[in-house]
C-alpha positions in Angstrom: 8.5 -16.3 91.2 12.2 -15.5 91.7 14.5 -14.9 89.0 16.4 -18.2 89.3 13.2 -20.2 89.5 12.0 -18.4 86.2 15.0 -19.3 84.4 14.8 -22.7 85.4 11.2 -23.1 84.2 12.3 -21.4 81.0 15.3 -23.7 80.5 12.8 -26.9 81.0 10.2 -25.3 78.5 12.8 -24.9 75.9 14.0 -28.4 76.4 10.3 -29.9 76.4 8.9 -28.3 73.4 11.7 -29.6 70.7 11.5 -33.2 72.3 7.8 -33.3 72.0 7.7 -32.0 68.5 10.3 -34.5 67.7 8.5 -37.4 69.4 4.5 -37.1 68.3 2.5 -39.2 70.4 4.4 -38.6 73.5 2.4 -39.2 76.6 2.0 -37.3 79.7 3.8 -39.9 81.7 6.7 -40.0 79.4 7.2 -36.2 79.4 6.6 -35.7 83.1 9.2 -38.8 83.6 11.7 -37.1 81.2 11.7 -33.5 82.3 10.8 -33.9 85.8 7.1 -32.6 85.6 4.0 -33.2 87.7 0.9 -33.4 85.5 -0.3 -29.8 87.0 3.2 -28.0 86.1 3.2 -29.5 82.6 -0.4 -27.9 82.2 0.8 -24.7 83.3 3.8 -24.5 81.0 1.5 -25.7 78.2 -0.8 -22.8 78.8 2.0 -20.5 79.1 3.3 -21.4 75.5 -0.3 -21.7 73.8 -0.5 -19.3 70.8 3.2 -18.1 71.4 4.8 -17.5 68.3 6.9 -15.5 65.7 6.0 -11.8 64.5 3.3 -11.8 62.2 1.1 -13.4 64.7 -1.2 -14.9 62.2 -3.1 -18.0 62.9 -0.1 -20.3 61.0 2.6 -18.2 62.9 1.1 -19.4 66.7 1.8 -22.6 68.3 -0.9 -25.0 69.6 -0.2 -26.8 73.0 -2.4 -28.8 75.0 -3.3 -32.1 76.2 -5.4 -34.6 74.2 -6.4 -37.2 76.7 -3.2 -38.7 77.7 -1.4 -37.4 74.6 0.8 -34.2 74.8 0.5 -32.1 71.7 2.5 -29.2 70.6 1.7 -28.0 66.7 2.6 -25.1 64.6 5.9 -24.7 66.4 8.6 -25.6 63.5 11.1 -23.0 64.5 11.5 -25.0 67.9 11.9 -28.2 66.0 15.9 -27.9 66.6 16.9 -27.1 70.2 18.4 -23.7 70.4 22.3 -23.4 69.8 24.4 -22.3 72.3 26.4 -19.1 71.9 30.0 -18.7 72.2 30.1 -17.3 75.7 27.5 -19.9 77.0 29.4 -22.6 75.5 32.8 -21.5 77.1 31.1 -20.9 80.3 29.6 -24.6 80.0 33.0 -26.0 79.4 34.7 -24.0 81.9 32.1 -25.4 84.7 32.7 -28.9 83.4 36.4 -28.5 83.6 36.1 -27.1 87.5 33.8 -30.2 88.5 36.4 -32.4 87.0 39.2 -30.9 88.8 37.5 -31.6 92.1 37.4 -35.2 91.5 33.9 -35.6 92.0 32.6 -36.1 88.7 31.8 -39.5 86.9 33.2 -40.7 83.3 30.2 -39.2 81.4 31.0 -35.7 82.3 34.8 -36.5 81.6 33.5 -37.6 78.2 31.1 -34.8 77.5 33.8 -31.9 78.4 36.1 -33.7 76.1 33.9 -33.6 73.1 32.8 -30.0 73.9 36.5 -29.0 74.3 37.2 -30.5 70.9 34.6 -28.9 69.1 35.2 -25.2 70.6 39.0 -25.1 71.1 41.9 -25.9 68.3 44.1 -26.5 71.6 42.2 -27.7 74.5 45.4 -26.8 76.8 44.6 -22.8 76.1 42.1 -23.3 79.0 43.1 -24.2 82.6 40.3 -24.4 85.0 41.0 -26.0 88.5 40.8 -25.2 92.1 44.4 -24.8 94.3 45.4 -27.9 96.0 45.6 -27.0 99.5 48.1 -28.8 101.7 45.4 -30.5 103.9 43.4 -32.2 101.1 45.6 -35.2 100.5 45.4 -36.1 104.0 41.8 -35.7 104.5 41.1 -37.7 101.4 43.4 -40.6 102.8 41.8 -40.1 106.1 38.3 -40.6 104.6 39.2 -43.6 102.7 41.0 -45.3 105.5 38.4 -44.3 108.3 41.4 -42.4 110.2 40.1 -39.6 112.8 41.9 -36.1 112.2 42.5 -33.3 114.6 41.9 -30.0 113.1 42.1 -26.4 114.4 39.4 -24.5 112.8 38.4 -21.0 112.4 34.6 -20.4 112.3 33.4 -18.1 109.6 30.6 -16.8 112.1 32.8 -15.8 115.0 36.5 -16.0 113.9 37.1 -18.2 117.0 39.5 -20.9 116.6 38.6 -24.3 118.1 40.4 -27.6 118.3 38.2 -30.7 117.4 38.4 -34.1 116.2 36.5 -35.2 113.2 35.6 -38.5 111.2 36.0 -37.2 107.5 33.6 -38.6 105.1 34.0 -36.9 101.9 36.2 -34.0 100.5 34.6 -32.0 97.7 34.4 -28.6 95.9 31.7 -26.3 95.7 31.3 -22.4 95.0 34.8 -22.3 94.5 36.1 -23.7 97.7 37.1 -26.9 99.1 35.1 -28.7 101.8 35.0 -31.7 104.1 32.0 -33.3 105.3 32.5 -35.2 108.5 31.3 -36.5 111.8 32.5 -33.9 114.4 33.3 -35.2 117.8 32.9 -31.8 119.4 29.7 -31.1 118.1 28.3 -34.7 118.3 26.9 -34.7 114.6 27.7 -34.0 110.9 29.3 -30.7 110.0 30.8 -29.3 106.9 34.1 -27.7 107.2 36.0 -25.2 104.9 39.5 -26.7 104.2 41.0 -23.3 103.9 39.8 -22.5 107.4 41.7 -25.4 109.0 44.9 -24.1 110.4 46.3 -27.4 111.6 45.5 -31.0 110.6 47.0 -34.2 111.9 45.9 -37.8 112.1 45.2 -39.0 115.6 45.8 -42.9 115.4 42.1 -43.3 116.1 39.7 -45.0 113.7 36.3 -45.0 112.8 33.7 -46.9 110.5 33.0 -44.8 107.5 29.1 -44.7 106.8 27.9 -47.1 104.2 26.4 -44.2 102.0 28.3 -40.9 102.5 26.1 -37.9 102.5 25.7 -35.8 99.4 28.6 -33.7 98.3 26.9 -30.3 99.0 27.3 -27.1 101.0 24.7 -27.2 103.7 24.0 -25.9 107.2 23.3 -28.5 110.0 21.1 -27.0 112.7 22.1 -27.6 116.3 20.2 -27.5 119.4 21.5 -23.9 120.5 21.1 -22.3 117.3 19.2 -19.0 116.7 16.0 -19.6 114.6 14.3 -16.2 113.4 11.7 -15.6 110.6 12.5 -13.0 107.9 10.3 -11.4 105.5 12.2 -10.9 102.2 11.5 -8.4 99.5 12.0 -8.9 95.7 15.9 -7.6 96.1 16.5 -10.2 98.7 14.7 -13.2 97.4 18.0 -14.7 96.5 18.8 -15.5 100.2 16.4 -18.5 100.2 18.2 -20.0 97.1 21.7 -19.2 98.3 21.4 -20.0 102.1 19.9 -23.4 103.5 16.5 -22.0 104.7 12.8 -23.2 105.5 10.3 -21.4 103.2 7.2 -20.6 105.0 5.1 -18.4 102.8 5.5 -17.0 99.5 3.3 -14.1 97.9 3.8 -11.7 95.0 5.2 -8.9 97.3 7.4 -10.9 99.7 9.0 -14.2 100.8 8.9 -15.4 104.6 11.6 -17.8 105.5 13.0 -19.5 108.8 16.7 -18.8 109.1 19.1 -20.7 111.7 22.6 -19.7 112.6 24.8 -20.5 115.5 25.7 -16.9 116.2 23.0 -14.1 116.1 25.7 -11.8 114.6 25.7 -14.1 111.3 22.0 -13.0 111.1 22.9 -9.4 112.1 25.3 -9.1 109.2 22.9 -10.2 106.5 20.3 -8.1 107.8 22.4 -4.9 107.5 23.3 -6.1 104.0 19.8 -6.5 102.9 18.8 -3.1 104.1 15.0 -2.3 103.7 14.5 -5.4 101.5 14.5 -7.6 104.5 12.4 -7.5 107.9 12.9 -9.4 111.1 9.8 -10.9 112.3 8.8 -11.4 116.0 9.6 -14.7 117.5 11.4 -16.3 120.4 15.0 -15.2 119.3 14.1 -11.9 117.7 15.2 -9.7 120.5 18.7 -11.5 120.3 19.1 -10.7 116.8 17.9 -7.1 117.3 20.6 -6.5 119.8 23.3 -8.1 117.6 22.2 -5.7 115.0 22.3 -2.6 117.0 25.5 -3.7 118.3 27.2 -4.1 114.7 25.5 -0.8 113.5 27.4 1.0 116.3 30.5 -0.6 115.8 30.3 0.5 111.9 29.2 3.9 112.7 32.1 4.2 115.1 34.8 3.5 112.4 33.6 6.3 110.4 33.5 8.7 113.3 
């Protein structure tokens, strides 16, 4: 299990245990619905915390956690009766994250209310912290075009190849993620949905053409949209490279205690080559239809890097 998944599981357990203690008689369906469990995963977590406790480890110090028919039972865990308090660093990190989302203009009123309450509790003067993404010149135009159904012509530099292309896009939504601004759009050149990083748009102008925005815009998230000409390979990741499956949009094929096998797609073999050189012995390129292309790209990239040092 990756460190991120372990942290996610621990966070859910620490939220679930105090709630069950505070709500005796809670049913399996209630707990599963409230915390996003399946029955099987709930049983696994109850088994995990069973007979956990504080030092002393006597019968009165260890908690009981089990299912009694359709009821979830947790006893002898009074030290979990109140949820754990945030540390100062955790609280400030949470506040800064909330403020960053608000600055992107994609949050709802509930988050704004929560951020205001947290700021009032933590800071004597909320103005001492200013969190926000820079307003790029194209943002206003893209937001307006997305709202009005106006086609925008952009000159865009691809991150994978560095090439600049001119294309007409039908912008759907402007959003921020991972510290950057993005626009999701239908790209007329590619003939499908694409996600563009706004700071990589060299020029942008409204063409005068119109389009009908989709009734429901896609989720505001960074994701890769595969194309028919993409390079697709299988990679075996070691423990030190398991983060790739969480950071990139990949398809998980097989997971063992020793490795994780994924399917990775990219429009350019050089993108995969750079990743493989970065991961070193923590990643292995497995045989497949496009494996030879990627091996050639890895060799070419390695030679270019070595040439610089010579």
